[in-house]
N, C-alpha and C positions, 0 to 999 in steps of 0.2 A: 504494500500500500504506500503510495506516494503522498506525503503531507505537503501541500502547497500553501504558502502564506497568501491570504487574499491581498490583492493589489488595489490601490486607490489612485485615480488620476485627478490631478488638480484642475479645476475648471478655468483657472486663470493662465497658468504657465504650461499646462498639459504634460508636466513631468509625472512619472509614476513612482509611487512609494508603497511600502508595506502598510497594512492597516495599523499596525502598532506604532508606526512613525507619525501618523497623521490624525488619528481619532482618539479623543478622550471622552470617556463616559463617566459622568459625575453621579453621585448618589441620589440626586434629585431627578434622575432620568434625563438630564440635559446632556446632549451629545455635541461635542465641539470638534470641528475639522480645522487643522492648521497645517499649511504647507511649509515644510522645512526649507524649501528652495526660495519661494517668492514671498512667504509670509502671509498669503491670503488666508483669511479666517472666516468661518461661518459658524454661528452659534445657534442653539435651539433647533437642532435638526430633528425633524419629525421622525419618530420610530413607531414600530408596531405596538410598543408599550405605551405610547402617548407622548 
């Protein structure tokens, strides 16, 4: 079985990173995306949990 790390593509600079490098999930179910390359940030990302 091959374990592949999920990849995320930045909507601004279009560079690709692993999920662990870009996504932060907080205890209040707030999900934050931050691009390590260009610094683009998106907060309060809607998830299936709300």
